[in-house]
C-alpha positions in Angstrom: 114.6 85.9 105.1 111.0 85.7 103.9 107.6 85.6 106.0 103.9 86.2 105.4 101.0 88.3 106.7 97.5 87.5 106.3 95.0 90.3 106.5 91.7 88.9 105.5 91.9 87.4 102.1 95.0 89.4 101.4 98.4 87.5 101.8 101.5 89.8 101.8 104.9 88.4 101.4 107.5 90.0 103.8 111.2 90.0 102.6 113.7 91.2 105.3 116.9 93.0 103.9 119.7 95.1 105.1 118.0 98.3 104.2 116.9 101.3 106.1 113.2 101.8 105.1 110.1 99.9 104.3 109.1 99.5 100.8 105.6 98.3 99.7 105.3 96.8 95.9 102.0 95.6 94.3 103.0 93.3 91.2 101.1 92.3 88.1 99.3 90.1 86.8 97.2 89.1 89.9 98.2 91.9 92.3 100.8 89.9 94.4 102.0 92.2 97.3 105.3 92.2 98.9 106.9 94.3 101.6 110.6 94.7 101.9 111.7 95.7 105.4 114.8 96.3 107.5 116.1 93.1 109.1 115.4 94.1 112.7 111.6 95.1 112.2 109.1 93.0 114.0 106.2 91.5 112.0 103.4 93.1 114.3 105.1 96.8 113.2 104.7 95.6 109.6 101.2 94.3 109.9 100.1 97.9 111.3 102.0 99.3 108.3 100.1 97.2 106.0 96.8 97.9 107.5 97.6 101.6 107.3 98.2 101.1 103.4 95.3 98.7 102.8 93.3 101.3 100.8 96.2 102.0 98.4 97.1 98.3 98.0 93.3 97.6 97.0 93.5 100.5 94.6 96.7 99.1 92.8 95.2 95.7 92.7 92.1 96.8 90.9 94.4 98.9 88.2 96.4 95.8 87.6 93.6 93.6 87.1 91.7 96.1 84.8 94.8 96.3 82.6 94.3 95.1 79.0 96.2 91.9 78.1 97.5 90.9 74.8 96.1 87.9 73.1 98.6 85.0 72.8 100.6 85.4 69.6 100.6 82.4 67.1 102.9 83.8 64.6 100.3 83.5 61.6 99.9 85.5 58.5 98.1 88.9 59.1 98.7 88.8 62.8 99.1 92.1 64.6 102.5 92.7 66.1 103.8 96.1 67.7 107.0 97.9 67.4 107.4 101.4 69.2 103.9 101.7 69.7 102.9 101.1 66.2 100.9 98.2 64.9 102.3 96.1 62.0 100.8 93.0 60.1 103.2 90.0 59.9 104.0 88.3 56.9 105.6 84.8 57.0 108.2 83.8 54.5 109.9 80.4 54.5 113.4 80.5 53.1 116.5 78.2 53.3 118.5 80.9 54.9 119.2 82.6 58.4 116.0 83.6 60.1 115.5 87.5 60.3 112.7 90.0 60.6 112.2 92.9 58.0 110.1 96.0 58.6 108.6 97.5 55.5 105.8 100.3 55.8 103.2 98.5 57.9 104.4 95.1 57.7 106.9 93.0 59.6 108.3 90.2 57.4 109.3 87.0 59.5 111.8 84.9 57.4 112.2 81.5 58.9 113.5 78.1 57.5 110.9 75.9 56.1 108.8 73.9 58.7 109.7 76.4 61.6 107.0 75.9 64.4 105.6 78.8 66.6 108.4 78.4 69.1 111.1 78.9 66.7 109.3 81.8 65.2 108.9 83.5 68.6 112.5 82.9 69.2 113.3 84.8 66.2 110.9 87.7 66.8 112.2 87.9 70.5 115.8 88.3 69.4 114.7 91.0 66.8 112.9 92.8 69.6 116.2 92.7 71.6 118.1 94.2 68.8 115.7 97.0 68.2 116.2 97.9 71.8 119.9 97.8 71.6 119.7 100.2 68.5 117.6 102.8 70.6 119.3 102.7 74.1 122.7 104.2 73.2 121.3 107.5 72.1 119.2 107.7 75.1 122.1 106.8 77.3 124.3 109.7 75.6 121.6 112.3 76.4 120.9 111.3 80.0 124.3 110.5 81.4 125.6 114.0 81.1 122.2 115.5 82.5 122.0 113.1 85.6 125.8 113.1 86.2 126.1 109.3 86.0 128.0 106.7 84.1 126.4 103.4 83.2 128.9 100.5 83.1 126.3 98.1 81.4 122.8 97.8 79.9 121.4 94.3 79.4 118.1 93.5 77.5 116.0 90.3 78.3 112.5 89.1 78.7 111.4 89.9 82.2 108.4 88.7 83.9 107.2 91.4 86.5 109.3 94.6 85.6 109.9 96.9 82.9 113.4 97.4 84.1 115.7 97.0 87.2 119.2 98.5 88.5 122.1 97.4 90.3 123.7 100.6 91.7 126.8 98.8 93.0 127.6 97.4 89.6 126.4 100.5 87.8 124.2 98.2 85.5 120.7 98.4 84.1 118.4 95.6 82.9 115.6 96.4 80.5 112.4 94.3 79.4 112.4 93.3 75.8 108.7 94.1 75.9 109.6 97.8 76.1 110.3 97.6 72.1 106.6 97.1 71.7 105.7 100.5 73.4 106.0 103.9 72.4 109.6 105.2 72.4 108.6 107.7 75.2 108.1 104.7 77.5 111.6 103.4 76.8 113.0 106.9 77.7 111.0 107.0 81.0 112.0 103.5 82.2 115.8 104.1 81.4 115.7 107.4 83.2 114.0 105.8 86.1 116.7 103.1 86.1 119.6 105.5 85.8 118.2 107.8 88.7 118.3 104.7 91.0 122.2 104.9 90.3 122.0 108.2 92.3 119.1 106.9 94.8 118.6 103.2 95.0 115.0 103.1 96.7 111.7 104.8 95.6 111.8 107.4 98.5 111.0 111.1 98.6 114.7 111.7 97.4 114.1 109.7 94.4 110.8 111.2 93.5 112.3 114.5 93.8 115.2 113.6 91.5 112.5 112.5 89.0 110.5 115.7 89.3 113.9 117.6 88.6 115.2 115.7 85.9 112.0 114.2 84.0 108.9 116.3 85.2 106.6 114.2 82.8 107.6 111.0 84.6 104.1 110.5 86.1 102.3 110.8 82.7 104.8 108.6 81.1 104.3 105.8 83.8 100.6 106.3 83.5 100.8 105.8 79.5 102.8 102.8 80.1 100.4 101.3 82.6 97.4 101.8 80.3 99.1 99.9 77.4 98.3 96.1 77.2 100.9 93.8 78.6 101.9 90.4 77.5 99.6 87.6 77.9 101.2 84.6 79.6 101.3 82.6 82.8 103.5 84.7 85.3 105.7 83.0 87.5 107.3 84.8 90.7 
């Protein structure tokens, strides 16, 4: 069930779920605010809660709006693209063969069939970034499963609009954003550990933060690094 609160010029979406605690989130790119609350909680109670958190909400919105945005990619010669935090220049080769991407020193070679448009080139690059994540993730899982005493049933990678990752504890599955392949490897590890700890604690409560502090003490620094990096330029949908 969904509802809304209006605090001056601030609109807050309220989603009621079968949960025990209230969760407040601020989402990019424009600072959309959502409260997830127990089904029985009254709207007026949530209004008072939102007012008490108003300073924090505004702070998070300012951070989001100040975050640098990548310029739209046109998939042209010498255009900048990123892999694991490193900048590469794009080279386009038109060949009558299966499309692929090759990495050579400081260059990414995008091979496409003659006449391929920007959308097709984007599809090939997106698939390649997914493959890069799929190559990196298994080693991280092998490292962290025994440390956290958890077992992942499934890891998926796909383009996501507002999250770096998500976890479904009931299924033991994790979803990772393809964009992570463009960020430093440490950012991938942070998000993966974050989501794996959700197998132990589904919410972002004090227990979750304690587990993060115990197993990944530098998580706040990693989060700050990820939040400082440019995010994809596009029209986001909710």
